C-alpha positions as CSV (number, residue, x, y, z in Angstrom):
1,M,-3.5,0.5,38.6
2,G,-2.3,-2.9,38.0
3,A,0.8,-3.9,36.3
4,P,1.1,-2.6,32.6
5,H,1.1,-5.0,29.8
6,L,3.5,-3.6,27.3
7,I,4.2,-4.6,23.8
8,A,7.6,-4.4,22.2
9,T,6.6,-2.9,19.1
10,C,8.5,-4.1,16.0
11,W,10.6,-0.9,16.0
12,T,11.8,-1.4,19.5
13,T,13.5,-4.6,18.8
14,A,14.6,-4.0,15.1
15,G,17.9,-2.3,15.7
16,N,19.4,0.3,13.3
17,V,16.7,0.5,10.9
18,R,14.2,3.3,9.9
19,P,10.6,2.3,9.0
20,D,10.6,5.0,6.2
21,R,13.7,3.4,4.3
22,P,13.4,0.7,1.5
23,D,15.7,-1.5,3.6
24,N,13.6,-1.6,6.5
25,L,13.9,-5.3,7.8
26,G,15.0,-5.8,11.3
27,R,18.8,-6.2,12.1
28,F,18.2,-8.9,14.7
29,P,16.7,-12.3,14.1
30,L,13.3,-12.5,15.2
31,E,14.0,-15.3,17.7
32,Q,16.6,-13.3,19.4
33,R,14.1,-10.1,19.4
34,I,11.3,-12.2,21.0
35,E,13.5,-13.9,23.7
36,A,15.1,-10.4,24.7
37,A,11.7,-8.7,24.8
38,A,10.2,-11.5,27.2
39,R,13.4,-11.3,29.2
40,A,13.1,-7.5,29.7
41,G,9.5,-7.9,31.0
42,Y,7.4,-7.1,27.8
43,A,4.2,-9.0,27.7
44,G,3.9,-9.0,24.0
45,T,5.7,-8.5,20.5
46,G,5.0,-6.4,17.4
47,F,5.8,-7.8,14.0
48,W,6.6,-5.8,10.6
49,L,5.1,-7.4,7.8
50,G,8.5,-7.3,5.8
51,D,9.9,-9.3,8.9
52,L,7.3,-11.9,8.6
53,L,7.7,-12.3,4.9
54,A,11.4,-12.7,5.3
55,W,10.9,-15.5,8.0
56,E,8.8,-17.5,5.7
57,A,11.4,-16.8,2.8
58,S,14.1,-18.5,5.0
59,G,12.1,-21.6,4.8
60,R,10.3,-21.4,8.3
61,D,6.7,-21.2,8.8
62,Y,4.4,-19.1,11.1
63,G,3.9,-22.2,13.3
64,S,7.5,-22.4,14.5
65,L,7.2,-18.4,15.2
66,K,4.0,-19.1,17.2
67,R,6.0,-21.6,19.2
68,L,8.6,-19.2,19.8
69,L,6.0,-16.6,21.1
70,D,4.5,-19.3,23.4
71,D,7.9,-20.3,24.9
72,A,8.6,-16.5,25.6
73,G,5.1,-16.2,27.3
74,H,4.1,-13.4,24.8
75,K,0.2,-13.6,24.5
76,I,-0.2,-10.3,23.1
77,V,0.7,-9.9,19.2
78,E,0.4,-6.8,17.2
79,L,1.0,-6.8,13.3
80,E,1.8,-3.7,11.2
81,Y,1.0,-2.0,9.3
82,L,-1.6,-1.9,6.4
83,A,-1.6,1.2,4.3
84,D,-3.9,2.1,1.2
85,W,-6.7,-0.3,2.4
86,F,-9.2,2.5,1.0
87,A,-7.3,3.1,-2.2
88,S,-7.9,1.9,-5.8
89,G,-5.7,0.7,-8.7
90,E,-2.4,-0.6,-8.1
91,R,-2.2,0.7,-4.8
92,R,-5.3,-1.3,-3.8
93,T,-3.8,-4.3,-5.3
94,R,-0.8,-4.1,-3.3
95,S,-2.6,-3.5,-0.2
96,D,-5.1,-6.2,-0.6
97,A,-2.0,-8.6,-1.0
98,A,-0.7,-7.3,2.2
99,R,-4.0,-7.7,3.9
100,A,-4.2,-11.2,3.0
101,E,-0.9,-12.0,4.3
102,L,-1.3,-10.0,7.5
103,L,-4.7,-12.0,8.1
104,R,-2.8,-15.1,7.4
105,A,-0.2,-14.3,9.9
106,A,-2.7,-13.2,12.4
107,D,-4.5,-16.6,12.3
108,A,-1.3,-18.3,12.8
109,L,0.1,-16.3,15.5
110,G,-3.0,-15.3,17.4
111,A,-2.7,-11.6,16.9
112,R,-4.6,-9.3,18.9
113,H,-4.8,-6.2,16.3
114,I,-3.5,-4.9,13.2
115,K,-2.3,-1.3,12.9
116,V,-3.4,0.5,9.9
117,M,-2.3,3.9,8.4
118,P,-4.7,6.8,7.6
119,P,-4.8,8.2,4.0
120,F,-2.3,10.8,3.2
121,L,-3.1,12.3,-0.2
122,P,-5.8,15.0,-0.9
123,D,-7.6,12.8,-3.4
124,D,-7.8,9.8,-1.2
125,P,-11.3,8.6,0.0
126,A,-12.8,10.7,2.9
127,G,-16.0,10.7,4.6
128,D,-18.5,8.2,4.1
129,D,-16.5,6.5,1.6
130,L,-13.5,6.2,3.9
131,A,-15.7,5.0,6.8
132,G,-17.2,2.5,4.5
133,E,-13.8,1.0,3.6
134,F,-12.9,0.8,7.3
135,A,-16.0,-0.7,8.2
136,A,-15.4,-3.4,5.3
137,L,-12.0,-3.9,6.6
138,C,-13.0,-4.4,10.1
139,A,-15.7,-6.7,9.2
140,Q,-13.2,-8.9,7.4
141,A,-10.9,-8.7,10.3
142,A,-13.6,-9.8,12.7
143,D,-13.8,-13.1,11.1
144,H,-10.3,-13.6,12.2
145,G,-10.8,-12.6,15.7
146,L,-8.9,-9.4,15.2
147,M,-9.1,-5.7,16.0
148,I,-8.1,-2.9,13.9
149,G,-6.4,0.2,15.1
150,L,-6.3,3.2,12.9
151,E,-3.3,5.4,13.9
152,M,-3.9,8.9,13.8
153,L,-1.2,11.0,12.1
154,P,-0.7,14.8,12.1
155,F,0.7,14.6,8.6
156,S,-2.3,12.7,7.2
157,T,-5.7,13.6,6.1
158,L,-6.9,12.6,9.4
159,P,-4.7,15.0,11.3
160,N,-6.0,15.2,14.8
161,L,-8.0,13.0,17.3
162,G,-11.2,14.6,16.2
163,A,-11.0,13.9,12.7
164,A,-9.8,10.3,13.3
165,L,-12.6,9.6,15.7
166,E,-15.3,11.0,13.6
167,M,-14.2,8.6,10.8
168,V,-14.2,5.4,13.1
169,A,-17.4,6.4,14.7
170,A,-19.0,6.6,11.4
171,A,-17.7,3.1,10.6
172,D,-19.2,2.0,13.8
173,A,-17.4,-1.3,13.9
174,A,-17.3,-3.3,17.3
175,N,-13.6,-4.5,16.5
176,G,-12.3,-1.2,15.0
177,G,-11.1,2.2,16.4
178,L,-8.0,4.3,17.2
179,L,-4.5,3.5,18.0
180,V,-3.6,6.5,20.3
181,D,0.2,7.3,20.1
182,I,1.3,10.1,22.5
183,W,3.7,11.4,20.0
184,H,1.1,11.9,17.4
185,V,-1.3,13.4,20.1
186,M,1.1,15.9,21.1
187,R,2.3,16.9,17.5
188,S,-1.2,17.4,16.5
189,G,-1.8,19.9,19.3
190,G,-4.0,17.4,21.2
191,T,-4.4,17.6,24.9
192,M,-4.9,15.1,27.8
193,D,-8.5,16.3,28.2
194,E,-9.3,15.4,24.6
195,V,-7.6,12.0,25.3
196,A,-9.7,11.4,28.3
197,R,-13.0,12.2,26.5
198,L,-12.4,9.6,23.8
199,P,-15.1,6.8,23.9
200,A,-13.5,3.7,25.4
201,R,-15.2,1.7,22.7
202,F,-13.2,3.4,19.8
203,I,-9.8,2.7,21.6
204,I,-8.0,-0.2,20.3
205,A,-4.4,0.3,21.4
206,A,-1.9,2.9,22.6
207,E,1.7,3.9,22.1
208,L,4.3,5.3,24.5
209,C,7.4,7.5,23.9
210,D,8.6,10.7,24.8
211,A,10.2,13.7,23.1
212,M,11.0,17.4,23.4
213,M,8.1,20.0,22.9
214,A,9.9,21.7,20.4
215,M,9.8,19.9,17.3
216,Q,13.3,19.2,15.8
217,G,13.3,19.8,11.8
218,E,10.5,18.8,9.8
219,I,7.7,16.8,11.2
220,T,8.4,13.6,9.2
221,E,12.1,13.8,10.4
222,D,11.1,14.6,13.9
223,T,8.9,11.4,14.1
224,M,11.6,9.2,12.9
225,R,14.6,10.4,14.6
226,H,14.0,12.3,17.8
227,R,11.8,10.3,20.0
228,K,13.1,9.7,23.3
229,L,12.7,7.0,26.1
230,C,9.8,7.8,28.5
231,G,11.0,10.1,31.3
232,E,13.7,11.5,29.1
233,G,11.8,14.2,27.2
234,E,9.2,16.8,28.1
235,F,5.9,15.1,27.1
236,D,3.5,14.3,30.3
237,V,3.7,10.5,29.9
238,P,2.1,9.8,33.3
239,G,-0.6,12.5,32.5
240,F,-1.1,10.6,29.1
241,I,-1.6,7.2,30.8
242,R,-4.0,8.8,33.3
243,A,-6.0,10.4,30.5
244,M,-6.3,7.1,28.8
245,G,-7.5,5.4,32.1
246,R,-10.2,8.2,32.5
247,A,-11.2,7.2,28.8
248,G,-11.7,3.9,30.1
249,Y,-8.9,2.2,28.3
250,E,-7.7,-1.0,29.9
251,G,-5.6,-2.6,27.1
252,P,-1.9,-3.0,26.4
253,Y,0.5,-0.1,25.6
254,G,3.0,-0.4,22.8
255,V,6.5,1.2,23.3
256,E,7.8,2.8,20.0
257,I,11.1,4.8,20.3
258,L,11.9,5.8,16.9
259,S,15.3,7.7,17.4
260,D,18.7,7.8,15.9
261,A,20.2,7.1,19.4
262,F,17.8,4.5,20.2
263,R,18.7,2.3,17.2
264,Q,22.4,2.2,18.0
265,L,21.7,0.3,21.2
266,P,22.4,-3.4,21.6
267,L,19.3,-5.3,21.5
268,A,19.4,-6.4,25.2
269,E,20.0,-2.7,26.4
270,A,17.4,-1.3,24.1
271,V,14.7,-3.6,25.4
272,R,15.6,-3.3,29.0
273,R,15.9,0.5,29.0
274,S,12.6,1.0,26.9
275,F,10.7,-1.4,29.2
276,D,11.9,0.0,32.5
277,S,11.5,3.7,31.5
278,S,8.0,2.9,30.3
279,V,6.9,0.9,33.4
280,A,8.0,3.8,35.5
281,Q,5.5,6.1,34.2
282,F,2.7,4.0,35.5
283,G,1.7,5.4,38.9
284,A,4.1,8.3,38.7
């Protein structure tokens, strides 16, 4: 296996902030985050929509952000996340505004993919209706040279790989598929054999972390507070990487360590330790 291309996802460089809190803007300036990630060895950067909006609100444009990426040698850009792309009413109005901004940022930054969330509510669209909305989103993204990666979450209405794959396969978009995160695979009861059987054409991106096999507290707290650096928990991270390879996946891996302990680290240490521990899993 060649040298992996790793993405410093937005939460890897954000500092002491939780995605599920109202005040979820990164604690370090974007220019410092990009430079630190590049220095650690990352090939790409992930951006949170809120941080992008704050960047422009400060009087700077996406062109200046793209120059920082170019100077750092970061050619892989991930944007996150788009929720409620399937909804109606006020939820859809907000989602469509976020969609427009993400697409505008993607054009300026040369983004590879946008991460999107699944439905969470029992009354949200399902089946053909959901697949139709996903297909329409992917068609719009294709006009911008973008891929759309649906993240399967075990506490959503697409709670496992099978359900998520069924939906993206029904949409049958050339640029749409799954973002496969080892944490969500393990917490959904998934296996490495299931990962290895995923059709490569429906894998858009992947994410790495580690954790203990026993969940700590409620699943929504476990996912936000107790992940670990790769190799410091009990997940079979090398086995996951091998399974993704057997599935035919050859794309980048995002590193996403959502943890109380990791958030306390200085930026330079966070990117160095997350990069080094993740790279060590390839070929292990």
